N, C-alpha and C positions, 0 to 999 in steps of 0.2 A: 504493500500500499504506500503510495507517495502522496504528497500535498503539491499542487501547481497552481500558480497565479496567471490569471488571464486576463486579456483585454476584449470585451466582445463587441462586435461591430453589427448591430441589428441592421435590418433591410439592405443587406448587401446583396448584389448581382448574383453571386453564387455562394454556396456553402464552401468554406475551406478553412484548414487549420494550417498555420505557418506565420514565422517572423515574427519580430518582437515591437512592443511599443511601451513607451512610457521609461520612468526610473523609480524603482528597480525595473529591469526589464520584465516584461510579461508575454506570454504566449498569444499571439493574435488568433481569435476566433471569429469568423465572419459567417454569418447566417442570413438566410433570406427572410426569415420569419421577423414581424415586427415586435418591437419590445412592449407588447399589449398582452394583459391578461396571462403572464407567464409562457407566452407561446415563444419567445427567444430563448427561455430557459430551458425549455422543452428540447427545443433545436439545438442548442449548445450541447446538451447530454449527450443526443444522437451523434452529432458531427464528432465530437471528442472521441466518443466510443468507437465509432469507425475509424478514426486516425490511428488511435492507439490499439486497434484490433480486440476490442473489448465490447462487452455487451452493455447497454444502456443502463442498466440496474447497477453496474460495477463504477459508475460515475456518481458522485454527489456534490452537490454545491453547498459548501458549509458556510460560506460567507459572501455576501453582496448579491443576495437575490433580486434586489431592486437597483443594483448599480451597474455599471459596464465593466467596473473591476470586480473580478469574482475570485474566490478562493475554491479549487475542487480537490476532491480525494477520489485518487484513482486505486481501486483494487485489482491487485494482480501480481506479477513478478516484478520486485522493484528494480533489478538491475536493467531489465528488458523496458521498462516504463520510463527510467531515467534516461536511458540511452535513446529512446524514441523521442523523448521530450527534447533534449539536446538537438537531435537531428531536425525537428520541427523548427526549432528556434534559429538553427543555423550555426549552432556552436559545433565545431569541429572537436573530437575527442582528442585527446593528447596523444602523440605516437611513442 
């Protein structure tokens, strides 16, 4: 299980996960859903789950449900999830 910080971009043209925004750096999650009635939060869980090869129920929003900046908990293999997060953020692992 790992915790990640994300910045959500609702009403995006396409659903995607990747890149960084803000300081401290947060993983960018763009979703087509509007930020109304929890639709963007549902979309975030699905899009992040797909990007990390998880089930949607393995993704929990633990902070920031009403904000663009959110904290998520991902359940799974810590090393694989950390490596995938670094890859999505464009951070290269040390050689």
